[in-house]
C-alpha positions in Angstrom: 58.7 16.5 25.3 58.2 15.6 21.6 58.1 11.8 22.5 55.3 12.5 25.1 53.2 14.5 22.6 53.7 11.9 19.9 52.7 9.1 22.2 49.6 11.0 23.3 48.6 11.6 19.7 49.3 8.0 18.7 47.2 6.6 21.6 44.3 9.0 20.8 44.3 7.9 17.2 44.4 4.2 18.2 41.6 4.6 20.7 39.4 6.6 18.3 39.7 3.8 15.7 38.0 1.4 18.2 35.3 4.0 19.0 34.5 4.4 15.4 33.9 0.6 15.0 31.7 0.6 18.1 29.5 3.3 16.7 28.7 1.2 13.7 26.7 -1.3 15.8 23.1 -0.5 16.6 20.7 -1.9 19.2 18.0 -2.3 16.6 17.7 -4.6 13.6 17.7 -1.7 11.1 17.6 2.1 11.2 13.9 2.0 10.5 13.0 -0.4 13.3 9.9 0.6 15.3 7.9 1.7 12.3 5.7 -1.5 12.2 2.4 0.4 12.8 3.2 2.9 10.0 4.3 0.1 7.6 1.2 -2.0 8.3 -1.1 1.0 7.8 0.5 1.7 4.4 0.2 -2.0 3.4 -3.5 -2.1 4.2 -4.5 1.1 2.4 -7.5 0.3 0.2 -6.8 2.6 -2.7 -3.4 4.4 -2.5 -3.6 5.9 -6.0 -4.6 9.4 -6.8 -8.3 9.5 -7.8 -7.4 11.3 -11.0 -5.3 8.4 -12.1 -8.5 6.6 -13.1 -9.2 9.2 -15.8 -8.5 7.5 -19.1 -9.9 10.4 -21.2 -6.8 12.2 -22.3 -7.6 15.5 -24.0 -5.7 16.2 -27.2 -5.9 16.7 -30.9 -5.4 13.5 -32.9 -4.4 15.2 -36.2 -1.8 17.3 -34.4 -0.3 14.3 -32.6 -0.3 12.3 -35.9 1.7 15.2 -37.5 4.2 15.1 -34.7 4.7 11.4 -35.0 5.2 11.6 -38.8 7.7 14.5 -38.4 9.5 12.4 -35.8 9.7 9.4 -38.2 10.9 11.7 -41.0 7.8 11.4 -43.3 5.8 14.4 -44.4 2.1 14.9 -43.9 -0.1 16.0 -46.7 -1.6 19.4 -45.9 -5.4 19.4 -46.5 -6.5 21.8 -49.2 -8.6 24.7 -47.9 -11.7 25.6 -49.7 -10.6 29.2 -49.9 -7.5 28.2 -51.9 -9.7 26.3 -54.4 -12.0 29.3 -55.1 
């Protein structure tokens, strides 16, 4: 009885190895075959970028950014004297 079970399991394993190799072959060129219309539509888009990407005016405080850069470089920034401190 054990020989029969072993031979059945062995034959199932050998046959499943052939089936796994067969499943790796596809009828199409690639997995994305058939998307030609969608691909062409994306290639012919006039302006694919977000309209806000044209905005070159970046809001920010130049003095604050300069201080951050100087602290990053390890140099210190002179603090401006306030008029209240002078009086």
